[in-house]
C-alpha positions in Angstrom: 91.7 119.2 154.9 90.9 118.8 158.3 92.7 119.5 161.2 94.9 117.1 162.3 95.6 117.1 166.3 96.8 115.6 168.7 94.7 113.5 171.5 95.8 116.1 174.6 94.6 118.5 172.2 91.0 116.6 171.7 90.9 116.1 175.1 91.4 120.0 176.1 88.4 120.9 174.0 86.1 118.7 176.6 85.1 121.6 179.0 83.3 119.9 182.5 80.0 118.9 182.3 80.3 118.3 179.0 77.9 116.0 176.6 79.9 113.2 175.2 78.8 110.5 172.6 81.9 108.0 172.4 81.9 105.0 170.0 82.2 101.6 170.1 81.0 98.3 171.2 82.8 97.5 174.9 86.2 97.8 173.5 85.7 97.3 169.4 86.1 100.5 168.0 86.9 102.6 170.6 88.7 105.7 170.7 91.1 104.8 173.3 94.0 107.0 172.9 91.4 110.4 173.4 89.5 108.9 176.8 93.0 108.2 177.9 93.7 111.6 177.9 90.3 112.7 179.1 90.5 110.3 182.1 94.3 112.1 182.4 92.7 115.3 182.3 90.0 114.3 185.2 87.1 116.3 183.3 84.4 116.4 185.5 80.7 116.0 185.8 80.7 114.5 182.2 77.5 113.0 180.3 77.7 110.0 178.8 76.3 108.5 175.9 77.8 104.9 174.8 76.4 101.7 173.9 77.6 100.2 177.3 80.1 101.3 179.7 83.1 99.0 178.8 85.0 97.7 181.8 86.2 99.4 185.0 90.0 99.5 183.6 89.0 99.7 179.9 88.1 102.8 177.9 84.8 104.6 178.6 85.1 102.4 181.8 87.7 103.9 183.6 85.7 107.7 183.0 83.2 106.2 185.2 85.6 104.4 187.6 87.5 107.9 188.1 84.1 109.3 189.4 84.3 111.7 186.2 80.8 111.2 185.0 77.5 112.5 186.5 75.4 110.7 184.4 75.4 107.8 181.4 73.1 107.3 179.1 73.6 103.5 177.4 71.7 100.3 176.8 73.8 98.0 179.6 76.1 98.0 182.3 76.7 94.5 182.7 80.3 94.4 181.7 81.0 97.1 184.3 80.8 96.5 188.4 81.5 100.0 188.9 78.6 101.6 187.1 76.4 99.2 189.2 77.7 100.3 192.4 77.5 104.2 191.9 74.1 103.8 190.3 72.6 101.9 193.1 74.9 103.9 195.5 72.9 107.1 194.1 76.5 108.8 193.1 75.7 108.1 189.3 72.6 108.3 186.9 71.8 106.0 184.4 69.4 106.1 182.2 68.8 102.8 180.4 67.6 103.0 176.5 67.3 99.8 174.7 69.7 99.4 172.2 67.8 100.0 169.2 65.8 103.1 169.8 69.4 104.1 171.6 70.5 104.0 167.6 67.6 105.6 166.4 67.2 108.6 169.0 70.7 109.4 167.6 69.9 109.0 163.9 67.2 111.4 165.1 69.1 114.2 166.0 71.5 113.7 163.0 68.6 113.6 160.6 66.7 116.8 161.6 63.6 114.8 162.9 61.6 116.0 166.3 61.7 112.1 167.3 61.0 108.7 166.4 58.0 106.3 167.3 59.1 102.9 168.7 56.5 100.0 169.4 59.9 98.3 171.5 59.3 99.1 175.8 55.5 99.1 175.7 53.8 97.6 178.5 57.4 97.5 180.6 59.3 99.9 182.7 60.6 101.5 179.8 57.0 103.6 178.8 57.2 105.1 182.3 57.0 109.0 181.9 56.9 108.9 178.0 54.4 110.2 175.3 52.4 107.3 174.4 50.8 107.9 170.8 48.1 105.2 169.0 48.6 104.9 165.4 46.2 103.0 163.0 45.5 101.3 166.6 48.4 100.6 167.9 50.4 102.2 170.9 53.7 103.8 170.3 56.4 105.3 172.8 57.4 108.8 171.5 61.6 109.2 171.4 62.8 112.9 171.8 66.4 113.0 169.6 69.5 112.6 171.2 72.2 114.6 171.1 75.6 115.4 172.4 78.5 118.8 172.8 80.8 116.1 171.4 81.4 112.6 169.5 84.8 110.9 170.3 84.6 108.4 167.8 87.0 105.6 166.0 88.1 105.3 162.4 90.2 102.0 161.1 91.6 104.2 158.4 90.9 108.2 157.6 92.1 110.6 154.9 93.3 114.0 154.8 89.9 115.9 154.1 88.0 113.3 156.7 86.6 110.2 155.2 86.1 107.4 157.5 86.6 103.6 157.1 86.0 101.0 159.2 86.9 97.2 159.2 84.6 94.4 160.1 82.5 95.3 163.5 84.8 98.4 164.9 82.0 100.6 162.9 78.8 100.1 165.2 78.1 103.0 166.6 80.8 105.1 164.9 78.8 106.6 161.8 75.4 107.2 163.6 77.3 109.3 166.3 79.3 111.5 163.4 76.2 112.8 162.9 74.3 113.9 166.3 77.2 116.4 167.8 78.3 119.8 167.3 81.7 119.0 167.5 83.3 115.2 166.2 86.4 114.2 166.7 87.5 110.8 165.5 90.7 108.6 166.4 92.5 106.8 163.3 94.3 104.1 163.5 95.6 104.9 160.0 95.8 108.3 157.9 96.1 108.0 154.7 96.1 110.4 151.4 93.0 109.5 150.0 90.5 107.0 150.2 88.5 104.9 147.7 85.2 106.3 147.7 83.7 102.6 147.7 85.3 102.7 151.3 83.7 106.1 152.9 81.5 105.0 155.4 81.3 108.2 157.3 81.9 111.7 155.2 85.0 114.0 156.0 82.2 117.0 155.8 80.9 115.6 159.3 84.5 115.5 160.9 86.2 118.2 162.8 89.2 116.9 164.4 91.7 113.9 163.4 93.4 112.3 165.9 96.0 109.6 164.6 96.3 106.5 166.9 100.1 106.6 167.8 102.0 103.6 166.9 
């Protein structure tokens, strides 16, 4: 049986300097209550791994606006002007990764792979300082796996065993992130006794803690 904890307890596990993956695409499928607690507890010097940095006044974006993040690894920052401002002022390190490569790097970590080969970025600034390999006469960028100390993810329905299901596009990057962190915490919209096996997207063996959304 998985341990059900509060958002406050979940945030307390995260120490200053931690590397955190956060699920969601903008504010869709994002564990906002846990993120609010991380903001409230003022965790500092975080490395944030996320698809985007949302908006300045929402979920992941609040961590940026509050200057709690020292580095972000992401696919785009266009919806959050504060991320761009801090990047250009030298207050925040931003590492851009093409979206497909971003997901594959995380998947590689979860699968125990040594990395991936991709043609995305060949001939662009993406390949700078990267190892280039040639396979069958074609050039590929070698990308290392991407993992984290914590994955803070979302689930629409979660059962007491930690199995997770999603409604629509809320799944986005949540399932792959659940495989690639030392500790995985899921925020559930609804806690149920036992999910139908056909609904399960993330098996409970990946989930360490469950936070049930208030209200």
